[in-house]
Backbone as CSV, one residue per row, in Angstrom:
resi,resn,N_x,N_y,N_z,CA_x,CA_y,CA_z,C_x,C_y,C_z
1,MET,78.966,-148.512,86.881,78.351,-148.248,85.583,79.364,-147.614,84.643
2,LYS,79.378,-148.085,83.415,80.305,-147.541,82.420,79.779,-146.248,81.798
3,THR,78.450,-146.130,81.718,77.852,-144.948,81.089,77.332,-143.993,82.158
4,THR,77.069,-142.755,81.733,76.595,-141.727,82.658,75.275,-141.128,82.156
5,LEU,74.583,-140.446,83.057,73.351,-139.755,82.675,73.632,-138.687,81.625
6,GLU,74.796,-138.035,81.749,75.150,-136.996,80.771,75.234,-137.591,79.363
7,GLN,75.799,-138.792,79.266,75.901,-139.425,77.952,74.518,-139.749,77.385
8,TRP,73.629,-140.293,78.239,72.290,-140.634,77.759,71.480,-139.387,77.431
9,GLN,71.675,-138.321,78.219,70.997,-137.058,77.922,71.458,-136.510,76.574
10,THR,72.746,-136.592,76.329,73.296,-136.119,75.052,72.778,-136.973,73.902
11,PHE,72.793,-138.288,74.093,72.290,-139.221,73.086,70.836,-138.910,72.731
12,LYS,70.005,-138.737,73.745,68.582,-138.455,73.508,68.393,-137.114,72.807
13,THR,69.174,-136.116,73.203,69.033,-134.781,72.603,69.448,-134.796,71.139
14,VAL,70.487,-135.541,70.801,70.911,-135.653,69.405,69.780,-136.239,68.557
15,ILE,69.114,-137.274,69.073,68.011,-137.900,68.338,66.822,-136.945,68.250
16,ASP,66.501,-136.301,69.365,65.329,-135.403,69.391,65.523,-134.205,68.468
17,GLU,66.740,-133.667,68.433,67.004,-132.458,67.651,67.380,-132.760,66.208
18,GLY,67.821,-134.000,65.947,68.106,-134.405,64.576,69.517,-134.165,64.091
19,SER,70.341,-133.520,64.925,71.731,-133.285,64.502,72.586,-132.958,65.716
20,PHE,73.904,-133.145,65.540,74.854,-132.818,66.599,74.885,-131.314,66.865
21,ALA,74.764,-130.536,65.799,74.849,-129.079,65.936,73.680,-128.530,66.759
22,LYS,72.474,-128.990,66.428,71.298,-128.514,67.174,71.317,-129.012,68.611
23,ALA,71.784,-130.254,68.816,71.889,-130.789,70.174,72.875,-129.962,70.994
24,ALA,73.963,-129.536,70.370,74.956,-128.717,71.066,74.344,-127.396,71.530
25,GLU,73.489,-126.792,70.704,72.826,-125.547,71.082,71.909,-125.758,72.281
26,VAL,71.119,-126.829,72.225,70.173,-127.107,73.313,70.913,-127.378,74.626
27,LEU,71.995,-128.127,74.546,72.744,-128.520,75.747,73.763,-127.479,76.191
28,ASN,73.896,-126.416,75.384,74.872,-125.362,75.672,76.294,-125.930,75.746
29,LYS,76.607,-126.788,74.780,77.944,-127.371,74.671,78.481,-127.091,73.271
30,SER,79.760,-127.309,73.095,80.323,-127.203,71.757,79.992,-128.461,70.976
31,GLN,79.954,-128.351,69.659,79.629,-129.517,68.837,80.683,-130.606,69.007
32,SER,81.924,-130.207,69.218,82.992,-131.199,69.413,82.784,-131.976,70.719
33,SER,82.271,-131.286,71.757,81.995,-131.958,73.034,80.895,-132.997,72.871
34,VAL,79.849,-132.612,72.138,78.748,-133.542,71.888,79.252,-134.753,71.109
35,SER,80.059,-134.511,70.094,80.596,-135.610,69.283,81.451,-136.544,70.140
36,TYR,82.246,-135.966,71.034,83.114,-136.778,71.902,82.285,-137.642,72.850
37,ILE,81.246,-137.036,73.450,80.397,-137.773,74.394,79.721,-138.954,73.700
38,ILE,79.201,-138.723,72.502,78.530,-139.794,71.753,79.534,-140.871,71.350
39,ALA,80.731,-140.458,70.950,81.766,-141.426,70.565,82.129,-142.322,71.746
40,ARG,82.276,-141.733,72.930,82.595,-142.513,74.125,81.448,-143.475,74.455
41,LEU,80.206,-143.021,74.286,79.050,-143.885,74.547,79.062,-145.085,73.602
42,GLN,79.348,-144.825,72.340,79.419,-145.890,71.336,80.478,-146.929,71.723
43,GLU,81.613,-146.449,72.242,82.702,-147.353,72.620,82.350,-148.194,73.842
44,GLN,81.608,-147.597,74.779,81.340,-148.264,76.054,80.193,-149.272,75.988
45,LEU,79.366,-149.180,74.950,78.247,-150.104,74.817,78.631,-151.301,73.961
46,PRO,78.092,-152.495,74.288,78.427,-153.675,73.487,77.799,-153.665,72.099
47,VAL,76.748,-152.862,71.920,76.147,-152.711,70.587,76.061,-151.219,70.280
48,PRO,76.325,-150.806,69.039,76.273,-149.370,68.714,74.826,-148.884,68.621
49,PRO,74.472,-147.786,69.301,73.118,-147.242,69.193,72.921,-146.375,67.954
50,LEU,74.017,-145.909,67.372,73.937,-144.999,66.220,74.803,-145.514,65.074
51,VAL,74.361,-145.189,63.865,75.157,-145.477,62.679,75.236,-144.204,61.844
52,GLN,76.412,-143.916,61.359,76.607,-142.686,60.597,76.209,-142.889,59.138
53,LYS,75.308,-142.050,58.657,74.896,-142.064,57.255,75.088,-140.662,56.705
54,GLY,76.218,-140.473,56.000,76.557,-139.132,55.542,76.903,-138.267,56.733
55,ARG,76.259,-137.102,56.810,76.482,-136.214,57.946,75.494,-136.462,59.085
56,LYS,74.604,-137.411,58.914,73.549,-137.641,59.886,73.732,-138.980,60.589
57,ALA,73.566,-138.976,61.912,73.632,-140.204,62.695,72.207,-140.729,62.874
58,GLU,71.990,-142.001,62.565,70.663,-142.603,62.684,70.691,-143.743,63.684
59,LEU,69.527,-143.998,64.287,69.411,-145.072,65.265,69.496,-146.437,64.596
60,THR,70.249,-147.319,65.216,70.206,-148.723,64.813,68.966,-149.355,65.470
61,GLU,68.699,-150.619,65.151,67.577,-151.304,65.796,67.785,-151.368,67.308
62,ALA,69.011,-151.657,67.708,69.323,-151.658,69.145,69.183,-150.249,69.721
63,GLY,69.591,-149.253,68.929,69.501,-147.867,69.382,68.075,-147.426,69.657
64,LYS,67.126,-147.935,68.861,65.713,-147.582,69.077,65.239,-148.050,70.452
65,LEU,65.633,-149.267,70.826,65.272,-149.780,72.143,65.984,-149.006,73.245
66,LEU,67.273,-148.739,73.033,68.043,-147.984,74.024,67.510,-146.570,74.188
67,TYR,67.033,-145.989,73.092,66.456,-144.640,73.171,65.250,-144.618,74.114
68,ARG,64.368,-145.628,73.979,63.179,-145.678,74.846,63.584,-145.835,76.306
69,HIS,64.551,-146.723,76.564,65.003,-146.917,77.943,65.696,-145.664,78.480
70,ALA,66.462,-145.001,77.620,67.149,-143.775,78.041,66.133,-142.692,78.400
71,SER,65.042,-142.609,77.635,64.000,-141.617,77.911,63.376,-141.867,79.280
72,ASP,63.102,-143.144,79.574,62.537,-143.500,80.880,63.522,-143.190,82.000
73,LEU,64.779,-143.531,81.781,65.810,-143.301,82.787,65.945,-141.815,83.117
74,LEU,65.955,-140.974,82.095,66.108,-139.532,82.298,64.877,-138.940,82.978
75,ALA,63.694,-139.455,82.624,62.470,-138.977,83.274,62.488,-139.325,84.763
76,GLN,62.959,-140.526,85.095,63.043,-140.931,86.500,64.056,-140.083,87.255
77,ALA,65.168,-139.782,86.607,66.187,-138.944,87.246,65.639,-137.550,87.520
78,GLU,64.859,-137.029,86.558,64.260,-135.710,86.739,63.262,-135.716,87.897
79,GLN,62.436,-136.790,87.970,61.493,-136.907,89.081,62.221,-137.003,90.410
80,LEU,63.343,-137.722,90.417,64.128,-137.861,91.645,64.621,-136.510,92.139
81,GLU,65.097,-135.687,91.221,65.562,-134.352,91.599,64.416,-133.478,92.076
82,GLU,63.244,-133.588,91.411,62.077,-132.817,91.840,61.644,-133.224,93.241
83,THR,61.665,-134.528,93.506,61.291,-135.014,94.828,62.233,-134.473,95.888
84,ALA,63.532,-134.506,95.605,64.519,-133.970,96.544,64.280,-132.483,96.785
85,GLY,63.935,-131.775,95.705,63.645,-130.342,95.848,62.432,-130.081,96.707
86,HIS,61.372,-130.891,96.499,60.160,-130.741,97.316,60.446,-131.045,98.780
87,LEU,61.225,-132.104,99.029,61.543,-132.459,100.414,62.380,-131.370,101.070
88,ALA,63.276,-130.777,100.306,64.107,-129.698,100.849,63.275,-128.490,101.238
89,LYS,62.157,-128.288,100.526,61.266,-127.167,100.831,60.229,-127.523,101.889
90,GLY,60.315,-128.737,102.433,59.374,-129.147,103.467,58.154,-129.879,102.945
91,TRP,58.168,-130.303,101.685,57.032,-131.036,101.134,56.946,-132.408,101.790
92,GLU,55.737,-132.767,102.208,55.522,-134.049,102.850,55.574,-135.181,101.827
93,ALA,56.078,-136.339,102.278,56.142,-137.501,101.399,54.777,-138.135,101.212
94,GLU,53.847,-137.911,102.166,52.513,-138.509,102.079,51.480,-137.569,102.696
95,VAL,50.295,-137.545,102.102,49.160,-136.786,102.647,48.008,-137.765,102.856
96,SER,47.461,-137.775,104.080,46.357,-138.678,104.412,45.048,-137.901,104.456
97,ILE,44.007,-138.488,103.851,42.699,-137.835,103.768,41.640,-138.769,104.333
98,ALA,40.911,-138.309,105.338,39.763,-139.058,105.863,38.518,-138.560,105.126
99,ALA,37.900,-139.429,104.346,36.738,-139.059,103.532,35.502,-139.782,104.062
100,ASP,34.542,-139.014,104.561,33.297,-139.607,105.037,32.562,-140.264,103.868
101,ALA,31.793,-141.309,104.185,31.069,-142.064,103.154,30.077,-141.199,102.385
102,LEU,29.695,-140.057,102.950,28.746,-139.162,102.271,29.394,-138.413,101.103
103,VAL,30.709,-138.310,101.099,31.409,-137.453,100.146,31.350,-138.042,98.728
104,PRO,30.998,-137.217,97.723,31.072,-137.683,96.317,32.526,-137.945,95.939
105,ILE,32.917,-139.213,95.916,34.327,-139.550,95.772,34.874,-139.181,94.398
106,ASN,34.010,-139.081,93.380,34.510,-138.710,92.052,35.074,-137.294,92.058
107,ARG,34.478,-136.401,92.858,35.014,-135.048,92.965,36.369,-135.053,93.676
108,VAL,36.477,-135.929,94.675,37.748,-136.055,95.393,38.846,-136.505,94.427
109,PHE,38.541,-137.492,93.609,39.529,-138.001,92.660,39.938,-136.934,91.644
110,CYS,38.991,-136.089,91.242,39.331,-134.992,90.315,40.361,-134.060,90.946
111,GLY,40.127,-133.711,92.213,41.067,-132.833,92.904,42.425,-133.474,93.094
112,LEU,42.435,-134.778,93.428,43.699,-135.474,93.652,44.478,-135.663,92.355
113,GLN,43.755,-135.852,91.260,44.427,-135.963,89.963,45.123,-134.655,89.610
114,ALA,44.457,-133.542,89.894,45.073,-132.234,89.638,46.324,-132.051,90.497
115,PHE,46.259,-132.513,91.754,47.432,-132.409,92.626,48.563,-133.286,92.120
116,SER,48.242,-134.524,91.731,49.272,-135.460,91.284,49.947,-135.002,89.996
117,SER,49.216,-134.272,89.154,49.828,-133.722,87.946,50.890,-132.689,88.303
118,PHE,50.663,-132.023,89.440,51.579,-130.982,89.906,52.710,-131.584,90.742
119,CYS,52.391,-132.584,91.558,53.383,-133.184,92.453,53.164,-134.698,92.501
120,PRO,53.613,-135.422,91.478,53.290,-136.850,91.370,53.969,-137.737,92.398
121,ASN,55.014,-137.242,93.074,55.775,-138.108,93.970,55.296,-138.085,95.419
122,THR,54.332,-137.232,95.731,53.736,-137.268,97.068,52.639,-138.328,97.081
123,ARG,52.759,-139.283,97.993,51.772,-140.354,98.083,50.482,-139.832,98.711
124,ILE,49.366,-140.413,98.314,48.061,-140.069,98.862,47.478,-141.306,99.546
125,ARG,46.980,-141.142,100.758,46.312,-142.236,101.469,44.908,-141.779,101.828
126,ILE,43.901,-142.506,101.344,42.507,-142.178,101.623,41.978,-143.138,102.683
127,ILE,41.472,-142.568,103.768,40.874,-143.356,104.848,39.358,-143.187,104.728
128,GLU,38.646,-144.255,104.414,37.195,-144.188,104.256,36.526,-144.343,105.622
129,THR,35.752,-143.339,105.997,35.174,-143.287,107.338,33.675,-143.009,107.275
130,THR,33.007,-143.214,108.401,31.608,-142.793,108.552,31.425,-142.193,109.933
131,LEU,30.607,-141.116,109.969,30.200,-140.482,111.222,31.398,-140.152,112.108
132,SER,31.439,-140.655,113.363,32.481,-140.232,114.294,33.861,-140.743,113.906
133,GLY,33.917,-141.711,112.979,35.221,-142.196,112.521,36.037,-141.099,111.873
134,THR,35.359,-140.146,111.234,36.076,-139.025,110.612,36.671,-138.123,111.687
135,ASP,35.879,-137.876,112.748,36.387,-137.082,113.866,37.626,-137.737,114.477
136,GLU,37.547,-139.043,114.674,38.661,-139.757,115.294,39.927,-139.655,114.451
137,ALA,39.768,-139.756,113.133,40.937,-139.668,112.252,41.636,-138.318,112.409
138,LEU,40.850,-137.264,112.616,41.419,-135.936,112.847,42.080,-135.841,114.221
139,LEU,41.335,-136.264,115.238,41.796,-136.089,116.615,43.009,-136.947,116.931
140,THR,43.105,-138.105,116.308,44.251,-138.993,116.546,45.389,-138.741,115.549
141,LYS,45.221,-137.729,114.719,46.234,-137.313,113.749,46.540,-138.400,112.713
142,GLN,45.546,-139.245,112.432,45.699,-140.199,111.339,45.531,-139.511,109.988
143,ALA,44.772,-138.402,109.991,44.468,-137.709,108.738,44.994,-136.284,108.776
144,ASP,45.578,-135.852,107.656,46.000,-134.453,107.509,44.822,-133.585,107.090
145,ILE,43.888,-134.191,106.338,42.701,-133.493,105.837,41.495,-134.390,106.078
146,ALA,40.379,-133.797,106.466,39.137,-134.557,106.607,38.051,-133.925,105.752
147,LEU,37.248,-134.761,105.129,36.071,-134.333,104.381,34.888,-134.905,105.140
148,SER,34.126,-134.018,105.785,33.170,-134.502,106.778,31.885,-133.690,106.773
149,GLY,30.852,-134.293,107.339,29.571,-133.611,107.478,29.450,-132.806,108.749
150,ARG,30.462,-132.825,109.571,30.452,-132.012,110.791,31.868,-131.550,111.100
151,VAL,31.974,-130.445,111.838,33.273,-129.876,112.203,33.477,-130.064,113.700
152,PRO,34.438,-130.873,114.111,34.674,-131.072,115.543,35.107,-129.770,116.213
153,PRO,34.821,-129.606,117.504,35.253,-128.404,118.225,36.765,-128.214,118.128
154,GLY,37.167,-126.973,117.901,38.587,-126.656,117.837,39.190,-126.687,116.447
155,PHE,38.367,-127.023,115.434,38.871,-127.081,114.064,38.176,-126.037,113.194
156,LEU,38.907,-125.527,112.208,38.342,-124.615,111.228,38.021,-125.401,109.960
157,ALA,37.025,-124.951,109.221,36.595,-125.707,108.047,36.179,-124.772,106.925
158,LYS,36.224,-125.315,105.706,35.715,-124.601,104.537,34.611,-125.438,103.906
159,PRO,33.492,-124.809,103.528,32.388,-125.581,102.936,32.761,-126.171,101.583
160,LEU,32.330,-127.413,101.355,32.571,-128.093,100.082,31.328,-128.122,99.224
161,THR,30.282,-128.746,99.752,29.039,-128.921,99.005,27.967,-129.406,99.971
162,ASP,26.756,-129.575,99.490,25.672,-130.176,100.271,25.320,-131.524,99.662
163,VAL,25.028,-132.485,100.511,24.593,-133.802,100.057,23.137,-133.994,100.454
164,THR,22.314,-134.420,99.503,20.901,-134.686,99.772,20.724,-136.162,100.107
165,MET,20.119,-136.421,101.274,19.833,-137.789,101.686,18.379,-138.115,101.337
166,LEU,18.188,-139.247,100.648,16.858,-139.667,100.207,16.430,-140.939,100.926
167,PRO,15.142,-141.026,101.309,14.613,-142.313,101.768,14.341,-143.188,100.539
168,VAL,14.939,-144.355,100.496,14.921,-145.177,99.282,14.605,-146.632,99.629
169,ALA,13.908,-147.297,98.708,13.661,-148.734,98.816,13.688,-149.339,97.423
170,GLY,13.743,-150.665,97.358,13.684,-151.340,96.071,12.347,-151.096,95.401
171,ALA,12.336,-151.129,94.067,11.114,-150.802,93.315,9.953,-151.727,93.663
172,GLN,10.227,-152.956,94.112,9.166,-153.919,94.427,8.881,-154.002,95.920
173,HIS,9.528,-153.182,96.712,9.299,-153.193,98.163,7.906,-152.655,98.483
174,PRO,7.227,-153.198,99.516,5.883,-152.710,99.873,5.801,-151.203,100.087
175,LEU,6.840,-150.594,100.644,6.814,-149.148,100.872,6.752,-148.369,99.561
176,ALA,7.332,-148.946,98.494,7.335,-148.264,97.201,5.959,-148.252,96.558
177,LYS,5.034,-149.051,97.079,3.684,-149.122,96.519,2.745,-148.080,97.131
178,LEU,3.189,-147.436,98.215,2.327,-146.485,98.925,2.393,-145.102,98.285
179,ASP,1.235,-144.402,98.287,1.199,-143.029,97.765,1.861,-142.061,98.739
180,ILE,1.638,-142.300,100.022,2.261,-141.497,101.072,2.834,-142.460,102.105
181,VAL,4.065,-142.230,102.520,4.712,-143.090,103.512,4.872,-142.299,104.804
182,THR,4.311,-142.815,105.883,4.415,-142.151,107.185,5.585,-142.737,107.970
183,GLU,5.933,-142.056,109.044,7.007,-142.565,109.903,6.612,-143.903,110.509
184,GLN,5.322,-144.059,110.819,4.845,-145.325,111.361,4.998,-146.457,110.343
185,ASP,4.770,-146.145,109.051,4.971,-147.145,108.003,6.429,-147.602,107.967
186,LEU,7.331,-146.646,108.092,8.759,-146.981,108.054,9.142,-147.903,109.206
187,LYS,8.602,-147.636,110.386,8.972,-148.410,111.570,8.525,-149.857,111.486
188,GLN,7.620,-150.133,110.586,7.128,-151.501,110.440,7.978,-152.334,109.476
189,HIS,9.000,-151.701,108.893,9.849,-152.396,107.932,11.313,-152.305,108.348
190,ARG,12.110,-153.148,107.760,13.537,-153.221,108.090,14.272,-152.002,107.545
191,GLN,15.086,-151.386,108.404,15.918,-150.266,107.968,17.362,-150.750,107.824
192,ILE,17.983,-150.388,106.708,19.394,-150.708,106.472,20.215,-149.488,106.880
193,VAL,21.099,-149.674,107.840,21.866,-148.557,108.411,23.350,-148.787,108.155
194,VAL,24.058,-147.732,107.770,25.509,-147.794,107.622,26.142,-147.511,108.974
195,ARG,26.992,-148.421,109.399,27.535,-148.325,110.760,28.527,-147.184,110.906
196,ASP,28.672,-146.736,112.133,29.665,-145.736,112.493,31.033,-146.412,112.531
197,SER,32.003,-145.853,111.798,33.335,-146.464,111.779,34.185,-146.053,112.977
198,GLY,33.675,-145.137,113.801,34.424,-144.728,114.985,34.455,-145.820,116.031
199,THR,35.515,-145.816,116.860,35.640,-146.818,117.924,35.373,-146.236,119.301
200,LYS,35.452,-144.919,119.422,35.284,-144.288,120.732,33.819,-144.093,121.083
201,ARG,33.017,-143.717,120.107,31.598,-143.499,120.351,30.833,-143.821,119.082
202,SER,29.620,-144.274,119.270,28.824,-144.715,118.126,27.641,-143.789,117.921
203,GLN,27.402,-143.432,116.656,26.266,-142.570,116.321,25.269,-143.350,115.472
204,ASP,24.016,-142.955,115.585,22.952,-143.599,114.812,22.235,-142.583,113.942
205,ALA,22.997,-141.754,113.239,22.391,-140.722,112.400,21.490,-141.355,111.350
206,GLY,20.244,-140.882,111.279,19.320,-141.369,110.262,18.485,-142.568,110.682
207,TRP,18.782,-143.159,111.858,18.010,-144.334,112.281,16.681,-143.889,112.870
208,LEU,15.597,-144.505,112.416,14.247,-144.138,112.851,13.693,-145.106,113.880
209,GLU,14.559,-145.903,114.504,14.146,-146.887,115.502,13.132,-147.867,114.930
210,ALA,13.406,-148.313,113.701,12.561,-149.330,113.095,12.680,-150.621,113.897
211,GLU,11.586,-151.440,113.873,11.580,-152.685,114.626,12.708,-153.610,114.176
212,GLN,12.992,-153.592,112.887,14.073,-154.416,112.349,15.180,-153.517,111.828
213,ARG,16.394,-153.926,112.084,17.530,-153.104,111.650,18.672,-154.016,111.228
214,TRP,19.181,-153.765,110.053,20.415,-154.419,109.602,21.486,-153.340,109.471
215,THR,22.688,-153.632,109.971,23.787,-152.677,109.917,24.870,-153.186,108.976
216,VAL,25.284,-152.330,108.055,26.344,-152.674,107.099,27.454,-151.624,107.209
217,SER,28.558,-151.875,106.521,29.711,-150.975,106.642,29.789,-149.921,105.549
218,TRP,29.131,-150.155,104.399,29.297,-149.259,103.263,27.949,-148.968,102.616
219,PHE,27.834,-147.791,102.005,26.614,-147.459,101.269,26.427,-148.391,100.072
220,SER,27.523,-148.848,99.486,27.393,-149.771,98.352,26.699,-151.061,98.778
221,THR,27.004,-151.547,99.997,26.339,-152.744,100.523,24.880,-152.444,100.816
222,SER,24.627,-151.263,101.361,23.245,-150.853,101.650,22.413,-150.835,100.375
223,ILE,22.976,-150.304,99.299,22.243,-150.219,98.034,21.947,-151.617,97.479
224,GLU,22.905,-152.533,97.608,22.661,-153.906,97.148,21.523,-154.550,97.932
225,ALA,21.483,-154.262,99.249,20.382,-154.794,100.070,19.047,-154.195,99.638
226,LEU,19.039,-152.909,99.313,17.810,-152.252,98.858,17.341,-152.843,97.533
227,LYS,18.264,-153.042,96.608,17.913,-153.615,95.301,17.331,-155.020,95.447
228,SER,17.744,-155.719,96.508,17.234,-157.071,96.760,15.911,-157.059,97.519
229,GLY,15.373,-155.855,97.822,14.093,-155.751,98.500,14.138,-156.055,99.978
230,LEU,15.311,-155.882,100.606,15.476,-156.281,102.004,15.121,-155.196,103.004
231,GLY,14.786,-153.991,102.552,14.423,-152.942,103.492,14.470,-151.574,102.844
232,PHE,14.503,-150.533,103.691,14.628,-149.156,103.209,15.847,-148.531,103.873
233,ALA,16.298,-147.417,103.336,17.463,-146.729,103.902,17.472,-145.289,103.441
234,PHE,18.223,-144.478,104.152,18.506,-143.109,103.720,19.869,-143.131,103.036
235,VAL,19.883,-142.739,101.773,21.076,-142.888,100.922,21.391,-141.538,100.274
236,PRO,22.684,-141.181,100.155,23.034,-139.953,99.417,22.510,-140.010,97.988
237,HIS,21.936,-138.893,97.539,21.313,-138.858,96.214,22.302,-139.252,95.115
238,HIS,23.552,-138.799,95.206,24.510,-139.096,94.138,24.827,-140.586,94.058
239,ARG,24.663,-141.321,95.165,24.887,-142.770,95.130,23.650,-143.511,94.620
240,ALA,22.482,-143.003,94.946,21.246,-143.681,94.545,20.831,-143.355,93.119
241,GLN,21.281,-142.215,92.582,20.761,-141.714,91.302,20.805,-142.724,90.153
242,PRO,21.905,-143.456,89.927,21.904,-144.401,88.789,20.801,-145.455,88.907
243,TYR,20.496,-145.874,90.133,19.510,-146.926,90.338,18.087,-146.368,90.352
244,LEU,17.961,-145.086,90.676,16.656,-144.427,90.553,16.316,-144.263,89.070
245,GLU,17.330,-143.939,88.286,17.103,-143.714,86.854,16.776,-145.007,86.107
246,ASN,17.399,-146.125,86.527,17.110,-147.379,85.816,15.938,-148.158,86.417
247,GLY,15.344,-147.590,87.479,14.134,-148.193,88.029,14.351,-149.263,89.076
248,GLU,15.590,-149.554,89.443,15.838,-150.574,90.462,15.476,-150.079,91.857
249,LEU,15.624,-148.773,92.087,15.276,-148.183,93.373,14.190,-147.142,93.183
250,CYS,13.526,-146.829,94.289,12.434,-145.851,94.257,12.575,-144.921,95.449
251,ALA,12.480,-143.612,95.222,12.486,-142.643,96.324,11.124,-142.683,97.008
252,LEU,11.109,-142.843,98.320,9.860,-142.992,99.050,9.196,-141.639,99.283
253,PRO,7.906,-141.512,98.986,7.190,-140.240,99.186,6.798,-140.057,100.647
254,LEU,7.729,-139.616,101.453,7.464,-139.476,102.882,6.489,-138.336,103.170
255,GLU,5.658,-138.542,104.149,4.712,-137.523,104.585,5.490,-136.317,105.115
256,GLY,5.192,-135.140,104.584,5.908,-133.938,105.011,7.268,-133.779,104.358
257,GLY,7.587,-134.636,103.412,8.891,-134.540,102.731,9.953,-135.290,103.500
258,GLY,10.711,-136.104,102.825,11.659,-136.945,103.547,13.118,-136.655,103.280
259,THR,13.413,-135.746,102.374,14.821,-135.464,102.067,15.415,-134.512,103.097
260,ARG,16.691,-134.635,103.282,17.386,-133.666,104.140,18.762,-133.398,103.549
261,ARG,19.245,-132.201,103.749,20.525,-131.783,103.167,21.579,-131.721,104.267
262,ILE,22.715,-132.299,103.965,23.824,-132.326,104.923,24.996,-131.566,104.306
263,PRO,25.457,-130.496,104.944,26.617,-129.770,104.409,27.897,-130.560,104.649
264,LEU,28.789,-130.533,103.679,30.090,-131.180,103.808,31.182,-130.119,103.892
265,TYR,32.207,-130.424,104.684,33.274,-129.460,104.921,34.641,-130.092,104.663
266,LEU,35.603,-129.248,104.312,37.001,-129.643,104.243,37.709,-129.092,105.470
267,ILE,38.351,-129.969,106.213,39.015,-129.588,107.466,40.480,-129.976,107.389
268,VAL,41.355,-129.023,107.597,42.792,-129.304,107.667,43.150,-129.508,109.123
269,ALA,43.772,-130.642,109.439,44.003,-131.023,110.832,44.836,-129.985,111.589
270,ALA,45.962,-129.598,111.015,46.846,-128.623,111.661,46.910,-127.381,110.783
271,GLN,45.887,-126.575,110.839,45.743,-125.438,109.933,46.971,-124.527,109.948
272,SER,47.476,-124.220,111.143,48.586,-123.266,111.258,49.921,-123.877,110.882
273,TYR,50.011,-125.213,110.952,51.298,-125.867,110.717,51.278,-126.789,109.501
274,ALA,50.253,-126.685,108.706,50.145,-127.553,107.532,51.303,-127.298,106.575
275,GLY,51.857,-128.384,106.045,52.950,-128.274,105.095,52.453,-127.926,103.706
276,PRO,53.365,-127.655,102.791,52.965,-127.232,101.443,52.173,-128.290,100.677
277,ALA,52.483,-129.573,100.882,51.737,-130.617,100.167,50.298,-130.684,100.652
278,VAL,50.102,-130.613,101.963,48.740,-130.631,102.523,47.948,-129.432,102.005
279,LYS,48.576,-128.268,102.000,47.897,-127.067,101.508,47.536,-127.202,100.026
280,ALA,48.460,-127.767,99.253,48.209,-127.922,97.818,47.077,-128.904,97.557
281,VAL,47.021,-129.997,98.323,45.920,-130.957,98.178,44.599,-130.291,98.534
282,ALA,44.571,-129.555,99.640,43.344,-128.879,100.067,42.860,-127.892,99.002
283,GLU,43.783,-127.145,98.413,43.411,-126.173,97.370,42.797,-126.865,96.164
284,ARG,43.386,-127.982,95.753,42.854,-128.682,94.568,41.519,-129.359,94.849
285,LEU,41.337,-129.844,96.056,40.039,-130.427,96.409,38.947,-129.357,96.402
286,LEU,39.238,-128.202,96.980,38.272,-127.100,96.976,37.957,-126.661,95.546
287,ALA,38.985,-126.599,94.707,38.775,-126.197,93.313,37.902,-127.206,92.577
288,ALA,38.089,-128.492,92.865,37.309,-129.533,92.189,35.824,-129.432,92.555
289,PHE,35.539,-129.161,93.829,34.146,-129.036,94.244,33.534,-127.728,93.749
290,ASN,34.335,-126.657,93.699,33.838,-125.382,93.175,33.514,-125.497,91.688
291,ALA,34.345,-126.263,90.962,34.100,-126.453,89.526,32.789,-127.172,89.299
292,GLU,32.415,-128.087,90.187,31.156,-128.804,90.064,29.973,-127.841,90.217
293,HIS,30.091,-126.908,91.159,29.008,-125.936,91.378,28.828,-125.021,90.170
294,LYS,29.944,-124.673,89.496,29.873,-123.766,88.363,29.378,-124.451,87.099
295,ALA,29.520,-125.782,87.070,29.147,-126.544,85.858,27.638,-126.503,85.625
């Protein structure tokens, strides 16, 4: 390369500050040094980025394009140095999060956005799990952090929030026409169940042993089945709410009350040995959920 980062930094500073003298102050160089660096840059480029008008140097048309590219180049160089600094301090290059299907994912994204604003070069990997699949992600060390409705033995956890599970059916489903729905009524209709993503052991949380059962992989699929009138299901309130409000779904009036609350926890896989990136992600996730409670 004929040009250097120092030359592009000087070029950008001259434009940003509006003069060689002010650029020299910002860069802690003499004005003659700044003038020399810019002169060498002008010589080394096939097109001049600056044109002298009186005592002021102005961008040429080519210079305007080069200025934008120089800004991007310098920003990337700065990020590269920050990344090297983070790695030198033990910052992990990637943080993996196992998020149970019950978790309000919008809150997770708020926390991750806050982390990325602070450390944009650490990659984030989200593993979407259900039931024992979250435990497996922790135990097999696939996940650095788990967001789960249960805490496996041997792990410490911090509470995140509670999720309300509602018995729900499509607005035109026979169960939605009843004033009171009994457990026997439920067993006579098809239940839509979200499968356990674990491979070691399978759980049937929420299954009422209905005569008919369809198993799907995601709550989004379950909701589509409910909207089509194909059965009933227990669905997190935050996922069902838009469809309850527009009338596509109906909360079933179960005898004795049918809602149940499930606490969600944040679990750091290696609490004592967690690196700074894992700790920073955990802090921002906790802050995002706490902000929701205060709102």
